[in-house]
Structure formats: C-alpha cells, structure tokens
All heavy atoms as a GROMACS GRO file, in nm:
protein
  510
    1THR      N    1   6.122  -5.309  -2.661
    1THR     CA    2   6.149  -5.377  -2.536
    1THR      C    3   6.269  -5.312  -2.469
    1THR      O    4   6.372  -5.292  -2.532
    1THR     CB    5   6.179  -5.526  -2.562
    1THR    OG1    6   6.068  -5.583  -2.629
    1THR    CG2    7   6.205  -5.598  -2.432
    2ASN      N    8   6.255  -5.278  -2.342
    2ASN     CA    9   6.367  -5.223  -2.265
    2ASN      C   10   6.474  -5.329  -2.245
    2ASN      O   11   6.446  -5.449  -2.249
    2ASN     CB   12   6.320  -5.177  -2.127
    2ASN     CG   13   6.219  -5.065  -2.134
    2ASN    OD1   14   6.210  -4.993  -2.232
    2ASN    ND2   15   6.143  -5.049  -2.028
    3PHE      N   16   6.597  -5.285  -2.222
    3PHE     CA   17   6.700  -5.380  -2.179
    3PHE      C   18   6.765  -5.328  -2.052
    3PHE      O   19   6.772  -5.207  -2.030
    3PHE     CB   20   6.803  -5.410  -2.288
    3PHE     CG   21   6.902  -5.300  -2.316
    3PHE    CD1   22   7.011  -5.278  -2.234
    3PHE    CD2   23   6.887  -5.219  -2.427
    3PHE    CE1   24   7.102  -5.178  -2.260
    3PHE    CE2   25   6.977  -5.118  -2.454
    3PHE     CZ   26   7.086  -5.098  -2.370
    4ILE      N   27   6.811  -5.420  -1.969
    4ILE     CA   28   6.880  -5.385  -1.846
    4ILE      C   29   7.000  -5.478  -1.831
    4ILE      O   30   6.987  -5.600  -1.844
    4ILE     CB   31   6.789  -5.403  -1.722
    4ILE    CG1   32   6.665  -5.314  -1.733
    4ILE    CG2   33   6.866  -5.372  -1.594
    4ILE    CD1   34   6.562  -5.340  -1.625
    5ALA      N   35   7.116  -5.418  -1.806
    5ALA     CA   36   7.236  -5.495  -1.775
    5ALA      C   37   7.291  -5.439  -1.645
    5ALA      O   38   7.285  -5.319  -1.620
    5ALA     CB   39   7.339  -5.481  -1.887
    6GLU      N   40   7.344  -5.526  -1.561
    6GLU     CA   41   7.385  -5.480  -1.428
    6GLU      C   42   7.513  -5.549  -1.385
    6GLU      O   43   7.531  -5.670  -1.408
    6GLU     CB   44   7.273  -5.509  -1.329
    6GLU     CG   45   7.300  -5.458  -1.190
    6GLU     CD   46   7.178  -5.472  -1.102
    6GLU    OE1   47   7.086  -5.389  -1.114
    6GLU    OE2   48   7.175  -5.566  -1.020
    7LYS      N   49   7.602  -5.471  -1.325
    7LYS     CA   50   7.721  -5.525  -1.260
    7LYS      C   51   7.708  -5.493  -1.112
    7LYS      O   52   7.711  -5.376  -1.073
    7LYS     CB   53   7.847  -5.464  -1.319
    7LYS     CG   54   7.973  -5.522  -1.259
    7LYS     CD   55   8.095  -5.480  -1.335
    7LYS     CE   56   8.214  -5.552  -1.275
    7LYS     NZ   57   8.311  -5.587  -1.374
    8ARG      N   58   7.690  -5.594  -1.033
    8ARG     CA   59   7.663  -5.577  -0.890
    8ARG      C   60   7.787  -5.526  -0.817
    8ARG      O   61   7.898  -5.574  -0.838
    8ARG     CB   62   7.617  -5.710  -0.831
    8ARG     CG   63   7.565  -5.700  -0.692
    8ARG     CD   64   7.475  -5.819  -0.664
    8ARG     NE   65   7.438  -5.825  -0.524
    8ARG     CZ   66   7.337  -5.756  -0.472
    8ARG    NH1   67   7.265  -5.678  -0.549
    8ARG    NH2   68   7.309  -5.766  -0.344
    9GLY      N   69   7.764  -5.430  -0.729
    9GLY     CA   70   7.872  -5.374  -0.650
    9GLY      C   71   7.923  -5.470  -0.545
    9GLY      O   72   7.847  -5.551  -0.492
   10ALA      N   73   8.051  -5.457  -0.511
   10ALA     CA   74   8.114  -5.549  -0.417
   10ALA      C   75   8.089  -5.513  -0.271
   10ALA      O   76   8.071  -5.601  -0.188
   10ALA     CB   77   8.264  -5.554  -0.444
   11LYS      N   78   8.087  -5.383  -0.239
   11LYS     CA   79   8.076  -5.343  -0.098
   11LYS      C   80   7.941  -5.282  -0.064
   11LYS      O   81   7.890  -5.304   0.045
   11LYS     CB   82   8.187  -5.244  -0.064
   11LYS     CG   83   8.324  -5.305  -0.068
   11LYS     CD   84   8.430  -5.206  -0.026
   11LYS     CE   85   8.567  -5.272  -0.032
   11LYS     NZ   86   8.674  -5.180   0.004
   12SER      N   87   7.885  -5.203  -0.153
   12SER     CA   88   7.757  -5.137  -0.128
   12SER      C   89   7.665  -5.158  -0.249
   12SER      O   90   7.632  -5.064  -0.320
   12SER     CB   91   7.778  -4.987  -0.104
   12SER     OG   92   7.860  -4.965   0.007
   13PRO      N   93   7.620  -5.281  -0.271
   13PRO     CA   94   7.540  -5.309  -0.391
   13PRO      C   95   7.406  -5.237  -0.394
   13PRO      O   96   7.347  -5.221  -0.500
   13PRO     CB   97   7.522  -5.461  -0.389
   13PRO     CG   98   7.542  -5.499  -0.246
   13PRO     CD   99   7.640  -5.400  -0.190
   14GLU      N  100   7.359  -5.190  -0.278
   14GLU     CA  101   7.232  -5.118  -0.275
   14GLU      C  102   7.243  -4.977  -0.334
   14GLU      O  103   7.144  -4.916  -0.370
   14GLU     CB  104   7.178  -5.112  -0.132
   14GLU     CG  105   7.251  -5.018  -0.039
   14GLU     CD  106   7.387  -5.067   0.014
   14GLU    OE1  107   7.427  -5.181  -0.016
   14GLU    OE2  108   7.450  -4.990   0.086
   15LYS      N  109   7.366  -4.928  -0.346
   15LYS     CA  110   7.390  -4.798  -0.411
   15LYS      C  111   7.406  -4.825  -0.560
   15LYS      O  112   7.488  -4.907  -0.600
   15LYS     CB  113   7.513  -4.731  -0.355
   15LYS     CG  114   7.498  -4.690  -0.210
   15LYS     CD  115   7.621  -4.620  -0.160
   15LYS     CE  116   7.602  -4.580  -0.014
   15LYS     NZ  117   7.723  -4.513   0.039
   16VAL      N  118   7.325  -4.756  -0.642
   16VAL     CA  119   7.319  -4.789  -0.784
   16VAL      C  120   7.344  -4.664  -0.868
   16VAL      O  121   7.281  -4.560  -0.848
   16VAL     CB  122   7.181  -4.848  -0.821
   16VAL    CG1  123   7.174  -4.882  -0.969
   16VAL    CG2  124   7.151  -4.971  -0.736
   17LEU      N  125   7.436  -4.675  -0.962
   17LEU     CA  126   7.459  -4.574  -1.064
   17LEU      C  127   7.390  -4.622  -1.190
   17LEU      O  128   7.417  -4.733  -1.237
   17LEU     CB  129   7.608  -4.555  -1.090
   17LEU     CG  130   7.645  -4.467  -1.209
   17LEU    CD1  131   7.601  -4.323  -1.185
   17LEU    CD2  132   7.793  -4.474  -1.237
   18VAL      N  133   7.296  -4.543  -1.243
   18VAL     CA  134   7.221  -4.582  -1.362
   18VAL      C  135   7.271  -4.501  -1.481
   18VAL      O  136   7.277  -4.378  -1.476
   18VAL     CB  137   7.069  -4.559  -1.344
   18VAL    CG1  138   6.994  -4.594  -1.472
   18VAL    CG2  139   7.017  -4.640  -1.227
   19LEU      N  140   7.308  -4.571  -1.587
   19LEU     CA  141   7.343  -4.510  -1.716
   19LEU      C  142   7.235  -4.551  -1.814
   19LEU      O  143   7.205  -4.669  -1.827
   19LEU     CB  144   7.479  -4.561  -1.764
   19LEU     CG  145   7.596  -4.543  -1.668
   19LEU    CD1  146   7.718  -4.617  -1.720
   19LEU    CD2  147   7.626  -4.396  -1.650
   20SER      N  148   7.174  -4.454  -1.882
   20SER     CA  149   7.062  -4.492  -1.968
   20SER      C  150   7.056  -4.406  -2.094
   20SER      O  151   7.116  -4.300  -2.104
   20SER     CB  152   6.931  -4.478  -1.891
   20SER     OG  153   6.903  -4.341  -1.866
   21SER      N  154   6.982  -4.458  -2.188
   21SER     CA  155   6.948  -4.387  -2.310
   21SER      C  156   6.815  -4.445  -2.359
   21SER      O  157   6.770  -4.547  -2.308
   21SER     CB  158   7.055  -4.403  -2.417
   21SER     OG  159   7.057  -4.536  -2.464
   22HIS      N  160   6.756  -4.379  -2.455
   22HIS     CA  161   6.639  -4.443  -2.514
   22HIS      C  162   6.682  -4.506  -2.645
   22HIS      O  163   6.771  -4.456  -2.714
   22HIS     CB  164   6.519  -4.349  -2.528
   22HIS     CG  165   6.538  -4.231  -2.617
   22HIS    ND1  166   6.497  -4.231  -2.748
   22HIS    CD2  167   6.591  -4.110  -2.594
   22HIS    CE1  168   6.525  -4.113  -2.802
   22HIS    NE2  169   6.581  -4.038  -2.710
   23ILE      N  170   6.623  -4.619  -2.676
   23ILE     CA  171   6.672  -4.702  -2.786
   23ILE      C  172   6.577  -4.705  -2.905
   23ILE      O  173   6.599  -4.780  -2.998
   23ILE     CB  174   6.699  -4.847  -2.738
   23ILE    CG1  175   6.573  -4.908  -2.676
   23ILE    CG2  176   6.813  -4.848  -2.638
   23ILE    CD1  177   6.586  -5.054  -2.639
   24ASP      N  178   6.475  -4.621  -2.900
   24ASP     CA  179   6.381  -4.618  -3.012
   24ASP      C  180   6.398  -4.487  -3.089
   24ASP      O  181   6.479  -4.402  -3.053
   24ASP     CB  182   6.238  -4.632  -2.963
   24ASP     CG  183   6.196  -4.514  -2.876
   24ASP    OD1  184   6.284  -4.445  -2.822
   24ASP    OD2  185   6.075  -4.492  -2.863
   25SER      N  186   6.323  -4.474  -3.192
   25SER     CA  187   6.328  -4.355  -3.277
   25SER      C  188   6.185  -4.322  -3.320
   25SER      O  189   6.109  -4.409  -3.356
   25SER     CB  190   6.414  -4.385  -3.399
   25SER     OG  191   6.414  -4.278  -3.487
   26VAL      N  192   6.151  -4.194  -3.313
   26VAL     CA  193   6.018  -4.150  -3.352
   26VAL      C  194   6.030  -4.039  -3.456
   26VAL      O  195   6.096  -3.938  -3.431
   26VAL     CB  196   5.938  -4.097  -3.230
   26VAL    CG1  197   5.804  -4.041  -3.272
   26VAL    CG2  198   5.920  -4.208  -3.128
   27GLY      N  199   5.974  -4.060  -3.571
   27GLY     CA  200   5.970  -3.956  -3.674
   27GLY      C  201   6.099  -3.932  -3.749
   27GLY      O  202   6.112  -3.834  -3.821
   28ASN      N  203   6.197  -4.021  -3.733
   28ASN     CA  204   6.322  -4.010  -3.809
   28ASN      C  205   6.391  -4.145  -3.812
   28ASN      O  206   6.342  -4.240  -3.755
   28ASN     CB  207   6.412  -3.900  -3.749
   28ASN     CG  208   6.453  -3.931  -3.608
   28ASN    OD1  209   6.511  -4.034  -3.582
   28ASN    ND2  210   6.421  -3.842  -3.515
   29VAL      N  211   6.507  -4.150  -3.874
   29VAL     CA  212   6.576  -4.278  -3.889
   29VAL      C  213   6.658  -4.317  -3.766
   29VAL      O  214   6.713  -4.425  -3.762
   29VAL     CB  215   6.666  -4.281  -4.014
   29VAL    CG1  216   6.582  -4.271  -4.139
   29VAL    CG2  217   6.769  -4.169  -4.010
   30GLY      N  218   6.669  -4.230  -3.669
   30GLY     CA  219   6.727  -4.269  -3.542
   30GLY      C  220   6.873  -4.237  -3.518
   30GLY      O  221   6.925  -4.270  -3.412
   31ALA      N  222   6.943  -4.174  -3.611
   31ALA     CA  223   7.085  -4.148  -3.590
   31ALA      C  224   7.109  -4.065  -3.465
   31ALA      O  225   7.202  -4.090  -3.390
   31ALA     CB  226   7.144  -4.079  -3.712
   32ASN      N  227   7.025  -3.966  -3.443
   32ASN     CA  228   7.040  -3.884  -3.323
   32ASN      C  229   6.921  -3.895  -3.230
   32ASN      O  230   6.908  -3.819  -3.136
   32ASN     CB  231   7.063  -3.738  -3.362
   32ASN     CG  232   7.204  -3.717  -3.411
   32ASN    OD1  233   7.299  -3.757  -3.347
   32ASN    ND2  234   7.219  -3.659  -3.527
   33ASP      N  235   6.833  -3.988  -3.254
   33ASP     CA  236   6.717  -4.010  -3.166
   33ASP      C  237   6.701  -4.159  -3.142
   33ASP      O  238   6.618  -4.223  -3.204
   33ASP     CB  239   6.590  -3.952  -3.228
   33ASP     CG  240   6.469  -3.969  -3.136
   33ASP    OD1  241   6.487  -3.972  -3.013
   33ASP    OD2  242   6.358  -3.984  -3.187
   34ASP      N  243   6.773  -4.216  -3.058
   34ASP     CA  244   6.887  -4.174  -2.979
   34ASP      C  245   7.001  -4.271  -3.004
   34ASP      O  246   7.054  -4.330  -2.913
   34ASP     CB  247   6.848  -4.168  -2.832
   34ASP     CG  248   6.958  -4.107  -2.745
   34ASP    OD1  249   7.025  -4.013  -2.789
   34ASP    OD2  250   6.978  -4.155  -2.634
   35GLY      N  251   7.039  -4.285  -3.131
   35GLY     CA  252   7.152  -4.371  -3.164
   35GLY      C  253   7.280  -4.329  -3.098
   35GLY      O  254   7.354  -4.411  -3.044
   36THR      N  255   7.308  -4.199  -3.095
   36THR     CA  256   7.433  -4.152  -3.034
   36THR      C  257   7.434  -4.175  -2.884
   36THR      O  258   7.537  -4.212  -2.827
   36THR     CB  259   7.456  -4.003  -3.065
   36THR    OG1  260   7.341  -3.928  -3.028
   36THR    CG2  261   7.484  -3.979  -3.211
   37GLY      N  262   7.321  -4.154  -2.819
   37GLY     CA  263   7.314  -4.179  -2.674
   37GLY      C  264   7.335  -4.325  -2.641
   37GLY      O  265   7.405  -4.361  -2.546
   38THR      N  266   7.274  -4.413  -2.719
   38THR     CA  267   7.287  -4.557  -2.696
   38THR      C  268   7.431  -4.602  -2.718
   38THR      O  269   7.486  -4.680  -2.637
   38THR     CB  270   7.192  -4.635  -2.788
   38THR    OG1  271   7.058  -4.594  -2.758
   38THR    CG2  272   7.204  -4.784  -2.768
   39ILE      N  273   7.495  -4.554  -2.824
   39ILE     CA  274   7.635  -4.590  -2.848
   39ILE      C  275   7.723  -4.540  -2.733
   39ILE      O  276   7.812  -4.611  -2.686
   39ILE     CB  277   7.683  -4.532  -2.982
   39ILE    CG1  278   7.616  -4.609  -3.096
   39ILE    CG2  279   7.835  -4.540  -2.995
   39ILE    CD1  280   7.633  -4.546  -3.231
   40GLY      N  281   7.696  -4.420  -2.684
   40GLY     CA  282   7.773  -4.366  -2.573
   40GLY      C  283   7.759  -4.450  -2.447
   40GLY      O  284   7.858  -4.482  -2.381
   41VAL      N  285   7.637  -4.486  -2.413
   41VAL     CA  286   7.612  -4.566  -2.292
   41VAL      C  287   7.674  -4.705  -2.306
   41VAL      O  288   7.736  -4.756  -2.212
   41VAL     CB  289   7.461  -4.576  -2.263
   41VAL    CG1  290   7.431  -4.682  -2.159
   41VAL    CG2  291   7.409  -4.441  -2.216
   42LEU      N  292   7.662  -4.766  -2.422
   42LEU     CA  293   7.720  -4.899  -2.441
   42LEU      C  294   7.873  -4.895  -2.439
   42LEU      O  295   7.938  -4.988  -2.388
   42LEU     CB  296   7.670  -4.961  -2.570
   42LEU     CG  297   7.521  -4.998  -2.569
   42LEU    CD1  298   7.479  -5.048  -2.707
   42LEU    CD2  299   7.490  -5.100  -2.462
   43THR      N  300   7.933  -4.787  -2.489
   43THR     CA  301   8.078  -4.771  -2.482
   43THR      C  302   8.124  -4.758  -2.338
   43THR      O  303   8.223  -4.820  -2.297
   43THR     CB  304   8.123  -4.649  -2.565
   43THR    OG1  305   8.083  -4.668  -2.700
   43THR    CG2  306   8.273  -4.629  -2.558
   44LEU      N  307   8.052  -4.677  -2.259
   44LEU     CA  308   8.084  -4.665  -2.116
   44LEU      C  309   8.070  -4.800  -2.046
   44LEU      O  310   8.155  -4.838  -1.966
   44LEU     CB  311   7.992  -4.564  -2.050
   44LEU     CG  312   8.022  -4.418  -2.075
   44LEU    CD1  313   7.908  -4.331  -2.024
   44LEU    CD2  314   8.152  -4.379  -2.009
   45ALA      N  315   7.964  -4.872  -2.076
   45ALA     CA  316   7.941  -5.003  -2.013
   45ALA      C  317   8.055  -5.099  -2.044
   45ALA      O  318   8.100  -5.173  -1.956
   45ALA     CB  319   7.808  -5.061  -2.060
   46LYS      N  320   8.101  -5.098  -2.167
   46LYS     CA  321   8.211  -5.187  -2.207
   46LYS      C  322   8.337  -5.157  -2.126
   46LYS      O  323   8.405  -5.249  -2.080
   46LYS     CB  324   8.238  -5.171  -2.356
   46LYS     CG  325   8.341  -5.264  -2.410
   46LYS     CD  326   8.356  -5.246  -2.561
   46LYS     CE  327   8.464  -5.335  -2.616
   46LYS     NZ  328   8.482  -5.315  -2.762
   47GLU      N  329   8.366  -5.031  -2.106
   47GLU     CA  330   8.485  -4.993  -2.028
   47GLU      C  331   8.465  -5.020  -1.878
   47GLU      O  332   8.556  -5.068  -1.812
   47GLU     CB  333   8.519  -4.846  -2.052
   47GLU     CG  334   8.571  -4.818  -2.192
   47GLU     CD  335   8.695  -4.900  -2.227
   47GLU    OE1  336   8.792  -4.902  -2.147
   47GLU    OE2  337   8.695  -4.964  -2.334
   48LEU      N  338   8.348  -4.988  -1.826
   48LEU     CA  339   8.321  -5.009  -1.684
   48LEU      C  340   8.320  -5.157  -1.648
   48LEU      O  341   8.346  -5.193  -1.533
   48LEU     CB  342   8.189  -4.943  -1.645
   48LEU     CG  343   8.189  -4.790  -1.648
   48LEU    CD1  344   8.048  -4.737  -1.628
   48LEU    CD2  345   8.284  -4.733  -1.544
   49ALA      N  346   8.290  -5.243  -1.743
   49ALA     CA  347   8.285  -5.388  -1.717
   49ALA      C  348   8.423  -5.446  -1.686
   49ALA      O  349   8.433  -5.554  -1.629
   49ALA     CB  350   8.225  -5.460  -1.838
   50LYS      N  351   8.527  -5.373  -1.717
   50LYS     CA  352   8.664  -5.424  -1.699
   50LYS      C  353   8.711  -5.420  -1.554
   50LYS      O  354   8.811  -5.483  -1.520
   50LYS     CB  355   8.760  -5.343  -1.785
   50LYS     CG  356   8.734  -5.360  -1.934
   50LYS     CD  357   8.825  -5.271  -2.015
   50LYS     CE  358   8.796  -5.283  -2.164
   50LYS     NZ  359   8.882  -5.193  -2.243
   51LYS      N  360   8.640  -5.347  -1.467
   51LYS     CA  361   8.683  -5.333  -1.328
   51LYS      C  362   8.566  -5.361  -1.234
   51LYS      O  363   8.451  -5.364  -1.276
   51LYS     CB  364   8.734  -5.191  -1.303
   51LYS     CG  365   8.859  -5.158  -1.381
   51LYS     CD  366   8.909  -5.020  -1.346
   51LYS     CE  367   9.034  -4.988  -1.427
   51LYS     NZ  368   9.086  -4.854  -1.396
   52ASN      N  369   8.599  -5.378  -1.108
   52ASN     CA  370   8.496  -5.394  -1.005
   52ASN      C  371   8.481  -5.264  -0.929
   52ASN      O  372   8.576  -5.187  -0.915
   52ASN     CB  373   8.533  -5.508  -0.910
   52ASN     CG  374   8.530  -5.641  -0.981
   52ASN    OD1  375   8.437  -5.670  -1.054
   52ASN    ND2  376   8.632  -5.722  -0.959
   53TYR      N  377   8.361  -5.239  -0.879
   53TYR     CA  378   8.330  -5.115  -0.810
   53TYR      C  379   8.257  -5.147  -0.681
   53TYR      O  380   8.193  -5.252  -0.669
   53TYR     CB  381   8.243  -5.026  -0.899
   53TYR     CG  382   8.312  -4.994  -1.029
   53TYR    CD1  383   8.289  -5.071  -1.142
   53TYR    CD2  384   8.402  -4.889  -1.037
   53TYR    CE1  385   8.355  -5.044  -1.260
   53TYR    CE2  386   8.468  -4.862  -1.156
   53TYR     CZ  387   8.445  -4.939  -1.266
   53TYR     OH  388   8.511  -4.914  -1.384
   54PRO      N  389   8.260  -5.056  -0.584
   54PRO     CA  390   8.191  -5.083  -0.458
   54PRO      C  391   8.039  -5.075  -0.471
   54PRO      O  392   7.966  -5.134  -0.393
   54PRO     CB  393   8.243  -4.973  -0.364
   54PRO     CG  394   8.295  -4.866  -0.454
   54PRO     CD  395   8.338  -4.934  -0.579
   55TYR      N  396   7.991  -5.004  -0.571
   55TYR     CA  397   7.846  -4.985  -0.591
   55TYR      C  398   7.803  -5.053  -0.721
   55TYR      O  399   7.885  -5.086  -0.806
   55TYR     CB  400   7.814  -4.835  -0.597
   55TYR     CG  401   7.910  -4.759  -0.684
   55TYR    CD1  402   7.892  -4.748  -0.821
   55TYR    CD2  403   8.025  -4.702  -0.628
   55TYR    CE1  404   7.983  -4.682  -0.900
   55TYR    CE2  405   8.116  -4.635  -0.708
   55TYR     CZ  406   8.096  -4.626  -0.844
   55TYR     OH  407   8.188  -4.561  -0.923
   56THR      N  408   7.675  -5.072  -0.736
   56THR     CA  409   7.619  -5.139  -0.853
   56THR      C  410   7.610  -5.042  -0.971
   56THR      O  411   7.574  -4.927  -0.953
   56THR     CB  412   7.479  -5.194  -0.820
   56THR    OG1  413   7.494  -5.293  -0.716
   56THR    CG2  414   7.411  -5.256  -0.941
   57ILE      N  415   7.642  -5.091  -1.088
   57ILE     CA  416   7.626  -5.013  -1.211
   57ILE      C  417   7.518  -5.080  -1.294
   57ILE      O  418   7.525  -5.200  -1.323
   57ILE     CB  419   7.757  -5.004  -1.290
   57ILE    CG1  420   7.863  -4.932  -1.206
   57ILE    CG2  421   7.734  -4.934  -1.423
   57ILE    CD1  422   7.999  -4.929  -1.268
   58ARG      N  423   7.417  -5.004  -1.330
   58ARG     CA  424   7.304  -5.055  -1.408
   58ARG      C  425   7.295  -4.976  -1.539
   58ARG      O  426   7.291  -4.854  -1.538
   58ARG     CB  427   7.175  -5.042  -1.330
   58ARG     CG  428   7.055  -5.106  -1.396
   58ARG     CD  429   6.933  -5.101  -1.304
   58ARG     NE  430   6.960  -5.175  -1.182
   58ARG     CZ  431   6.908  -5.144  -1.063
   58ARG    NH1  432   6.826  -5.043  -1.050
   58ARG    NH2  433   6.937  -5.216  -0.957
   59VAL      N  434   7.292  -5.047  -1.650
   59VAL     CA  435   7.279  -4.987  -1.783
   59VAL      C  436   7.140  -5.020  -1.835
   59VAL      O  437   7.101  -5.137  -1.839
   59VAL     CB  438   7.388  -5.040  -1.878
   59VAL    CG1  439   7.372  -4.980  -2.017
   59VAL    CG2  440   7.526  -5.010  -1.823
   60VAL      N  441   7.066  -4.917  -1.873
   60VAL     CA  442   6.927  -4.937  -1.915
   60VAL      C  443   6.905  -4.870  -2.050
   60VAL      O  444   6.946  -4.756  -2.073
   60VAL     CB  445   6.829  -4.876  -1.812
   60VAL    CG1  446   6.686  -4.903  -1.852
   60VAL    CG2  447   6.857  -4.928  -1.673
   61GLY      N  448   6.840  -4.942  -2.139
   61GLY     CA  449   6.794  -4.886  -2.266
   61GLY      C  450   6.642  -4.882  -2.264
   61GLY      O  451   6.577  -4.985  -2.246
   62PHE      N  452   6.586  -4.764  -2.276
   62PHE     CA  453   6.441  -4.746  -2.270
   62PHE      C  454   6.380  -4.743  -2.409
   62PHE      O  455   6.428  -4.673  -2.496
   62PHE     CB  456   6.405  -4.616  -2.196
   62PHE     CG  457   6.440  -4.618  -2.052
   62PHE    CD1  458   6.553  -4.552  -2.005
   62PHE    CD2  459   6.361  -4.687  -1.960
   62PHE    CE1  460   6.586  -4.553  -1.871
   62PHE    CE2  461   6.394  -4.688  -1.826
   62PHE     CZ  462   6.506  -4.621  -1.781
   63ASP      N  463   6.273  -4.816  -2.425
   63ASP     CA  464   6.196  -4.817  -2.549
   63ASP      C  465   6.063  -4.747  -2.523
   63ASP      O  466   6.005  -4.760  -2.416
   63ASP     CB  467   6.173  -4.962  -2.592
   63ASP     CG  468   6.101  -4.973  -2.725
   63ASP    OD1  469   6.112  -4.881  -2.808
   63ASP    OD2  470   6.033  -5.076  -2.746
   64ARG      N  471   6.017  -4.670  -2.620
   64ARG     CA  472   5.887  -4.603  -2.614
   64ARG      C  473   5.873  -4.508  -2.494
   64ARG      O  474   5.769  -4.499  -2.432
   64ARG     CB  475   5.775  -4.706  -2.614
   64ARG     CG  476   5.773  -4.790  -2.740
   64ARG     CD  477   5.660  -4.888  -2.740
   64ARG     NE  478   5.538  -4.818  -2.706
   64ARG     CZ  479   5.423  -4.831  -2.766
   64ARG    NH1  480   5.413  -4.915  -2.864
   64ARG    NH2  481   5.318  -4.764  -2.729
   65GLU      N  482   5.983  -4.437  -2.462
   65GLU     CA  483   5.977  -4.346  -2.349
   65GLU      C  484   5.880  -4.230  -2.372
   65GLU      O  485   5.834  -4.168  -2.277
   65GLU     CB  486   6.118  -4.292  -2.315
   65GLU     CG  487   6.167  -4.176  -2.398
   65GLU     CD  488   6.200  -4.212  -2.541
   65GLU    OE1  489   6.213  -4.330  -2.576
   65GLU    OE2  490   6.213  -4.119  -2.621
   66GLU      N  491   5.845  -4.207  -2.497
   66GLU     CA  492   5.750  -4.099  -2.527
   66GLU      C  493   5.610  -4.125  -2.468
   66GLU      O  494   5.537  -4.032  -2.442
   66GLU     CB  495   5.735  -4.079  -2.680
   66GLU     CG  496   5.858  -4.032  -2.751
   66GLU     CD  497   5.950  -4.147  -2.790
   66GLU    OE1  498   5.914  -4.264  -2.770
   66GLU    OE2  499   6.059  -4.119  -2.841
   67VAL      N  500   5.579  -4.252  -2.450
   67VAL     CA  501   5.446  -4.286  -2.398
   67VAL      C  502   5.449  -4.321  -2.249
   67VAL      O  503   5.350  -4.367  -2.194
   67VAL     CB  504   5.381  -4.401  -2.479
   67VAL    CG1  505   5.354  -4.358  -2.622
   67VAL    CG2  506   5.466  -4.526  -2.473
   68GLY      N  507   5.563  -4.297  -2.187
   68GLY     CA  508   5.573  -4.322  -2.042
   68GLY      C  509   5.622  -4.458  -2.011
   68GLY      O  510   5.624  -4.511  -1.909
   0.00000   0.00000   0.00000
C-alpha cells in the first residue's frame, strides 16, 4: 500500500515538491531496495516538518512500483 503525507504550503499550495521512495523489496531482504531511500525520505520529512514553507511538500512511499 502506498503512503502519502503532505504539509500544505502557506502562500502557493498549488506548487508541490514531491519527495519519494519505493517501500517494497523484490528478490532481496530490502536493505538497499529501497530501505535506504525510505529512511532518507523520512529523515528529510521529519526535518522539513519543523518549518512552514510557501509551497506544499508531499512525501510519498510507493509500493509495487515494478508493476506500474
């Protein structure tokens, strides 16, 4: 299941910065497919949540991106 978290922008909410990773693993235990990407995106999200921005920030974790 995909996840989406969003912090709405204060001045130009229609402008969106998307930070994403895929959250599943195919053919391995997932440490680098894509555990590192997910940890990186979640770390950025945690820091970005501390301030307000003029544009919207959307954090997305994709599941099963291999099948579209």
